[in-house]
N, C-alpha and C positions, 0 to 999 in steps of 0.2 A: 505492499500500499504506500503510494506517494505521501510526501509530508501534506501537500494541499488536500489530499483525500481525508489523512488523519485528522487534519485541522477541521475541515468540514463535519467530519464525523463527530468530533468533540463538540462543536458548537451545536449540532442537531441535539445532542444527547443533552447538553446546558438546556437547551430551550425545552426539549421535553420534560425534564426534571421541573424546570421552573413552571412550565404550563400544569403539570399535575399537582406541585405544591399550590399553585393559585386555585386549583380546582378544589383544593382541601380546604381551603379558607371559607369561613362562613359566606353566607350571601350577601350580608351588608357589613361595612366597616365601622358603621354608626347607625343607630337607630333611635330615632327620637319618637317617643311612645305617649300617645293619649292626650295630645294638645289639640286646641281648635285650630285647624288649618285654615288660613285664609288666603286664598290664590285668586286673585281677580281674573288674570287671564284664562284661566281653565274653571271659572266660576264655580270655585269651591269655597264652602264654609261649613265645616263640618268636623267632627272629632273623628280625627285619623291618625296613622302612623307616617314617619316619613324614613324610608331606607336609603341610606348613601353608600356609595360603592365608588371607589376610585377617584373620587373628586365630584362624582355625578350625582343626580339624583336616579336613584335605582327602582323605587317604587313608593306611591302614596296611597295608601289602604288602611282600611280598620283591620284590627286583629293579626299584624304582623308579629312572628313569635320572637322574643328575645334571645332565644336560644341560636336564631338564624344570623346573629350579630356579634360582632368582636366587642363592641361597647353599646349599651342601651342605656338611655337617660330618660328618666320619668319627668315628663313635663305638663302632666294632667293639671287642668287649671290655668294653663298658660295659652298663649297665642302662638302660632307656628306660623310666620310669614316667609315669603322670599327675601334675601338680603337687601337692606333698604338702598335707594338711589336717592342722592341729594343733587338735584339738578342744577343747583347754582350755590358754588362756594368759590373762596379764593385762597388760593395754596402756594403761590409763587414765593414763598418767603425765603430767607437765607442770603440774599443780595446785599443786605445792609443799607438798602436805600431808603431814607426816612420819607413817611408820608406816602408811600408809594404801595399800591397792590402788587408790584413788581419787587417786593422788599418787606419793610417792617409790617404793613398793615395786613398782610396775609399771615395764614397761621398753617403750621404743619399738619396734615391730614391725620396722620396715624394717631395724634393725641386725641382726635375729636370724632373718629368714626366708629370702629369697633365697640367702643363703650356705649354707643347709642344704637346699636344695630345696623349701621350703616357698612356697606361693603363697597360701594362705587360712589365716587364724586365726580361732577362735573366742574371743572375750574372755568369760571365764567369771565373768559376774556383777559386773565392778568398779562399774559403774553400776545405778542403780536407776531407776524412774520419775521420781523428782525431777530427777535429774542426767544423764540418758542424752543430751539434746540437747547439753550441755557436752562430753560426751566425743566425742558425734559431730562437734562443731565442731573440737575440740582435735586429735583423732587421727584419726578414722575418715577424715573427708574430706579430709586432708592427708597419707594414706599411700599408697605405691604398691601395698602388701601388701594384698589383699583382706581386710577386717575384718567379719565377723560377730558378732552380739552375742548373748549370753544375758543377759536383764534379772533384775538383783537383784530379789528378791521384796521386799527392804527399800528403801523410798523412796530413802534416803540412799545406799544403795549399800555397797560392800565398804570401810568406813572404820575398823574396829576393833570391840571388843566392846560400847561402850556403844550402837552404832548396830547392829550386827548381831544383837543380842540384844533389841532392841526390837520388841516384837510389835505395838506401837501404830502401828508403821510398815509393817507388812506388810500389803499391801493387793492381792489379787489382782484386783478389779475395775480399780484404777487401773494395774496392771501390764499387764492386758489392754488398756486403752484406748491405752497407749502402744505396745504391741507392733502393735495394728492401724493405728497411725499410721505405722508403718514396715513394712511387710509385707517379708519378704525379706531384711530386715537386720537385725532382731530376729527370731531364730530358735529361741529357746528362752527357759527361765526358769531361772533359778539360786536355790538356797537352800545356805548355807554357814555354817559356824563358830558355829551356835547351840549356845548352853550352858546353855540352860533346859532343863525337864523336858517342857514341853508339844510338841504337834503343830503348832503355829500356823503355822511357816514351811513345812512341807511341804503342809499344807491349803491355806493360801493361794496356795502355788506352783502347786499343781493346778488350783485355780480359775483363775487366770490362763492356765496351760497349755491347759485345755480350751476356754476361752472364744476363746482365739487360735488354737487348733488347732496348737500348738507343743510340743515335748517339755520335760520337767523334767529338770534335772541335779541330782543332790544330793551335796554334801559333807555327811556326815550329823554334824558337828559332836561335840559331847561324846556319850561313850557312857553312856546314862541307862537303868536299868531299865524307867523309866517309858516309853520308845520303844524297844521291842526292833527290832533289825534285821530280824528274821523279819516283823514287822508291816509294817515299811516296804517291803520288797519284795514281800510277797504281798498287802497290804492297801491300804496308802496310795497307792503309786504305780501307774500305768496301764502296760501294755504299751506300750513303745516309749520309756518314760522311761530315764535314765541315771544307773547309781551310778559315780561317780568315786572315784579313791583305793583302787581293789579290793584290793590288796596291801599296803595300809599296816598292817594288824593292829590297828588302833586301836578297831575297833568290832565285834569278834566276827565277823570275816570267813572266820575258820579253824577247823576242827572240830579240837579239839586230841587227840583219839584218833586219827583217820587221819591228821590233819595236810595234807588235802584240803580242799575248799571245804566251807564250813558248811551246814546244811539251808537256811538262809536264802538262800545263794546258789545252792544247787540248784534249789530250788523257785522263786526269782525268775527265774532263766533260763529255766525252763520255762514260766514265766508270760509271758515276753518282756521282760524287763527287758535293757538293755544294759549292759555292764561295761566300764569305761574305765580306764586305767592311771593317769593323772593324776599321775605320779611326784613332782614337786614338789621341795621341799627337805626333806620330812619325811613322806612318804607313799607310800614303797616298801621292802619287805623281801624280801631273797631268801628268809628262812625260810618266807614264805608262797608267793612266787612259784614258786619251784623245786619243792616237793611239788605244787602246785596243777597245774601245766602238766604234770607227770609224770603226774597222774591226770586229764588231759584238760580241765581247766577254765582255757580259755585267753582272753585279752582279746578283745572286740570291736573297740576301738580302741586305739591307742597315742598317748598324749599327754603333754605335758611338764609341764603346770602351770607354765610358764616365768615367773619372777619374779626379782628381786634375788637372792635365795638360791639358788633353783634354779639358775640360769645358771651359777654357778661352783661349785656341789657335785656331787651325785651325778648328776644329771640331765644338764646341760649344754646338750643341743639334742635334738631331736627324733631325729636319725640317731644319736647317742650311746644314746639309749633303744632304737632299733629294734635296734642291733648288740648291746647288752645283752641283749635278748629272744633274739636269734639264740643268743647264748652258751649261754642256758638252755633251748632247746629249740625255739623257733620256727623256721620256715624262712623263706628270702627272700621267697618269694610271699606267707606268711602275713602279714610284717611289713610288707610293700608294701600288702597289701590294708588293713591295720590304719591305714594313714596315706592312703589314697586313698577307694576305694569304700565301705568301712565306715562311716567319719565321715560321709561324705555321705548314706548311707543314715539315720544316726540322726538328722541334723538335716532330714532331708527335702528336700535339694537334692541329688538324683541327677544334676543336670546337671554338678555337678563330680565330681571323682574319677576321670575315665576318658578314653580317648582313642577315643571313639566319632566316627564321621565327623560334622561339623557341630557336634561340642562345642567349648567355648573351649579353644583352643591354651595350656593350661598345662601344661608338662612338666618333669620332673626327670630329669636325666641324672646317675647315680651310678656311682662304681667302687667295688668290693669289694675293699678293700686286704686282703691276707693278713700274718699275722706274729703277735705276741704282744701282747695287748691286755688292760688290766686294767679292769673295771667296778665300782663301788660303789653301796652303797645308803646308806638314811637312818640307819643304825647303823654306817656305815664299815666293812661287812664287803664282802669281795671275790669276785669270780667273774672267771677268766681265760678270754678267748676268742681265737680264731685268725682272726677276720673284723671288719673295721670298714667302715661305709659312709661315703663321701665325697662331696658334691654336687660333681660336675665343672662343670655348666652347668643354669642354670635359665631356664626360658621362661615368660613370661607374657602372656597375651592375643596370642601369636604372636610375640613378640620376647624377644630374649636380654636378660636382665637381671642375670646373673651368670654369669662365667665364670672359672674357678678357674686353668686352666693355658692360657689364650688358645686354645682348641678352635677358634674361629671365626675369630682374628685372623691375619691374612696376616704373613710375615716381613718386617720393616722394610725390607729391599733387595730386595723381590720386585716385580714388576709389579704396580701396584694394580688395573689394569682398570677396568671401568665401575663408578663408584661411586654412579651417580645414583639407584640405587634401595636402597641401603642401609638407609635408614629403615623399609622393609617389613618388615625381619625383625631389626633390632636398636635397643636403645635409645640406642646411641652411633654413629650413623652418622659417617663421617668427611667433615671438610668439603670441599666441592668449591671447589678453588682455581681462580679464575679469572684469565687473564692480561689485562692492560688495555693 
């Protein structure tokens, strides 16, 4: 037998043994048992079990056997949802630039995601086509959180007024070329904070979005009579584009006679525009949200616009936003949809935000705490609620990455059993201690 044939035979033997070993493993690496599964994409709201194998959802059904899993976690009384998606965040930190969302105003995502059930964030325009690759190197490639990006139409990115109002640096062609270089990572175009009277940022953003076949998100900046909100939502944007900060009251969003949505909002939604909360540090008022929701104008997606101001003011985090909206009329299934299937649809990445068999196993296990809770807005007015969502367990790519109360842990004095397969279901496998 030649050396080549021996090598091929050895390789075949290794593959055969590996396959046999794999077949002897339980059907699931991880089993979440007995939770209320809410999966908007698949129209599921029922007590079921979720089986995970090799980083993917393997089965969602009632009565899955614990013996079929390496690890079973009891989540009875809790909500089991797809890993949450925060559609509007700011993460380009680390450059040291003061008062800049390409610097000190942004926050590191891993510190604010898993502890709130979030597995995917969309950075909303911190970097433009000139500095996106620096953002990718500094933050995206080094984070455990899945970070997707909306590219700022301003080449220099979100670095303050003198940059963001520079129409000469708004280039739809250049932005589209950068988006084409990173398909699936750059998933949208963002225009924000523009102070001028022109339509240039919106028009250039639409050029980029059209060429790259990705949506545009608009923070409409200053309210200018030369740029009516009605024209933005019914003429300039395309169906499938996104209007964020929908309840800010800063740009004629509300009809002051009915206190409901303006005609621009009504006709924009009919045309196919998506509406996102983006509550931020100064972009959400109860005086808009409460009457609009009572009249049926609810958000498509819930997002935080999380940055150094938002994280410590009225927004705090995505689950605080969701709890706030439950206090003013949204149901639990509606807020879950607004953080999972709906944003996935808006960014054209519907492989995320669901628990379909074969989908990536991103899962948020949440408890619904009962009590008396207070929620505030940008002008420091308050609504009280009786429910608050808390992340108990977060799973990304099939592995536990956050566990608030040790749901997956064994008691310190309990028999540890076989721990050789722990790495298949947790980010913190226990070390195998060998005697010498």
